[in-house]
C-alpha positions, 0 to 999 in steps of 0.5 A: 481357304486360300487366295487363287490366281485370277485376272478379274477387272470387275467383280461382276462377271459373266463366266466365273474363272476356274482357279488353279493356284493361290496368290499372295496378298502384299496387303491382306484385307482388313476386317470391318467386323466388330471386335466386341463380344455381342450379347442378345436376349430372346423370350420363349414367346413374344406375346403374353396376356397382361392379366396372366401370372405366367412363367416364361423361358428366356435365352441370353446369347453371348457371341464372340467375334470372328477375329482372324489375324493374317500375321500370327505375330500380331496375336497376344502372346501366351504361356503354355506348360505341357505336362506329359506322362512318360511312364512305362505304358507310354512306350512306343507309338504313344510317346512318339505321337506325343512328341510329334504333337509337341513339335507341332506345337513348337512350330505354331508358337511365336517368339514372344510365346513362352513354353515349359515342359514337365514330364512325370513317371515315378519322378517329376522332371522340369525338362524345359523351364518356362521361357520365350521361344527364341530361335535357340530356345526353340531348337533346344526345346525340339531337341529335348522333346526328341530325347524323351524316353519312357520310364516307370510309374505315374506321379500325375499329381507331382507333374500337375503341381510342378506345371502349376508352379511354372505358372505361379513363378512367372515374372512377366505373365502373358494374358493367356496361360494354360497347362496341358496335362496328358496321361494314359493311366491311373495315378499310382505315385504321390497324391492319387485321389480326386479329393486330395488332388483337386483341393491342392490344385485350387490352392495353386490356382489361387496363387496365379496372377491373371487367368490360367486354364487347365486342359486334360487329355486321357488316352485309352481305357486305363485312365481315370476320366472322373479325375481328369474331368474334375481337374479340367473343370477346376481349371476352367478347361476341357477334358479330351478322351483320346480313343486311339493313338492317331488322335493324340496329335489332332487332339493337341492341335484342337486345343492349341487352335482354341488357345491361339484364338482367345478373344475374351477372358474373365467373362461374367454375365449378370442376370437380374429382374428388370421389374420389381415383381419379376421372379427369376426361378431358375438359371440353366447353364453348365458354368458356376452361378452365384445367386444373391437372394436379396437382389435375385441377381444371378452372376455366371462366371464363364472363363474365356471365349475363342473366336466365333464361340457362343455361350447360351444361358436359359432362365425361367422367370415368373411374370406378374399380372399387370393392370393394363396392356404393355408393349415391350414389357421389360422382363430380364436385364443381362449385363456382360463384363469381360476383358477384350484380348483384341483391344486389351481393354475391359468392356461391358454391354447390356441388353433387356429381354422384352415381351408384349403384354397383350389384352387378348391373352397369351395366344395358344398357337405361338411357336417357341423361339427356334434358337431357344428350342435348339438350346433346350435340346442341347441342355436336355441331350447333355443331361440325358448323356450324363444321366445314362452314363451314371446309370451305365456305371451301375451296370443297368445298361438297358435303363441307360439305353432307355434314357438315350432313346427317350431323349432322341425321340424328343429332339426328333419331334422338336421344332429345331430338329433340322438345325445342324447342332440338333443333328449333332445331338442326335448323332451323339445320342446314337453313339451313346446308345451303341456304346451302351450295348456291351459292359466291357466296351462301355467301361473301356471307352463308352463311359469316357466318350459319353463323359467327354460329349456331355462335357463338351455340350455343357460348355459349348466347346468342341472336344472332338467334332461336337458341333462347336468347331471354330475355324481356328480349331479346324485349321489347326487340325488340318495343319497337323493332318498335313504335317503327318501326311494324312488327307485333310477331311475339312469341315464336317458337312452341314446336315441336309435341311428340310425343303424351304419355300420362297413364295411371291405375294402375287403367287402365294402357291409358288411356281413349283420350281425346286432349286439346289444350293450346294458344293462339289468337292474333289481332293488333289493328291498331296504330291500334285497340289500346289503350296499355299503362298499365304500359309507356307507348308500348307498344300492346296489339296481341296478343289471345290465348286459352289453352285446354284442349280435346278433340281429338274433336269429339263422343263417346259418352263424353260423356253427361254433357256440359253442352254441348247440341250434343254436343261433347266438352267434357271435363267428364266427365274434367276437374275443374278447370284452373289457368292461372298468368299472368305476375305483371303480371296480377292476379290471375295464378292463374286456376282454371277449374272448368267448361267451356269450359276457357279464358281470354282476354287482351290484351297486347304480349308473350309469356310462358311460361304453366303449365297444370295439369289436374286430373282427376275423382277417380274416374279416379285420374289424376295432374294433367297439367302443361304449360309453354306458351309463348304463340305469336304466329305462325301463329294460335297453337300447341298440343300433344296428350296422351292419357289 
């Protein structure tokens, strides 16, 4: 996303300009978006008969604000400890790519950030003690990384524990701290069993002042995914499975992009009955839950949140029969507490989930809440992938495939199947099914990939294109790709959604006009692309056009068209189209009042672009609003609706 050079005196324009370069903002726009974490609650259905004793699913959703600091110096400093395997198996390309990733990491950190580097083979060495990255320290760290050489065996536990000691011994700890552990093999020196390593790690984490996460990266077929995932779970981090060498740098970049965008820490969600006679039967979330049986309170510990991330918790509750109808009957109370990194303050918020208890009984034709249905699909897909993995580990690949096939069919028949996340779930189920075809391939990579996918869906955090990518993560990976001289694919294209209909109250059958909302994309060769003025080193390699067009090439309905060739330019039905760009574009609110209904820009990253279409007053139609994610693959993406 990038500013572009344009001379626009008024935001309302008739012919959108073609952007050819970016421009600097001496005064970057400030955001009016809230810095608070949002909490919402949703019942499965909105009406329940008051005479019925009934079970009800409820959904609580936590949403982190989008917080983008134009100046990286303004974000909270972090303490980062890299623990790197340099055993003999790392020789050559693997170690070279790890070095590349470490140097990239150095470039993204600011002077107030602290970095430490621990390496391990048979021996463990503190290469760089934890220290702030002054210019001299940064140069020293880069030199140390350059001179790293491969060694012999794998003392994984020794490296991990020395990394933790760097965290524990901090004199002035930063609010955000993380240990990144990378290995390509099995631990064969020091502690080697999960049952020995993890309890020792728990003791070390207990000595840490403030918060600390542990992320693990396992490369290739020879590492122990169960050990690395358990370490990551214990450290409230994530496990990355790296299938090929080229993914080493981007996996590190993905992790760093998240850590540099933390907006909240020490998050806890308390779930409790809003009425004495309500019983919470079950809480469904892949995070630690403590249940107080006396009060029937459930407290969920959620760790941290990155900018734009969501966390969802489902609970099944038993509603009592009532003596009389009650509107907005309170079912569940949700209380969220957290430390806000943006404001450096402790904050809390509360919401109550309600349903109407009616005298007509529970309507049989009620549709389950769309968002709750989507989350149910996510949880069921996570369970299916993990169950299939465990069955696959026994050698029964056929039964494991049956589990995957059954879950895919269920999602395809669900209400929320067209949702982009559900399409990602289907894609991951297809990949799991394919990975369960051959025993050797499954053990080498399929089982590890399935563990990573289930882990990501359970935590609602991306570890490799899993449907939870944030702008911060995507942009960091794009920076890494450009540094390595690779084309940047951009944000994954949104899935095509089923055709929608916008009907007029005076003409409920509609006009039969189909409209396409989408974007075109072409890539500018790196040698020809201009450099961003706002982000030095980034090339404006993406040229895109956002458009609203007719799905009909020409039509008799368009007698008043301004288009001489008779093509349907929609000027007889559209009054204007509003495009809302990322705030780094100025102006970022563009109104197009005449056909063609499109704008064209260049940049280096994706963003979500709201498009609002206003129709001619005589049609008596409400505006149509679409949130379109710019697609940089396959020439772009589009969706269709009908009026």
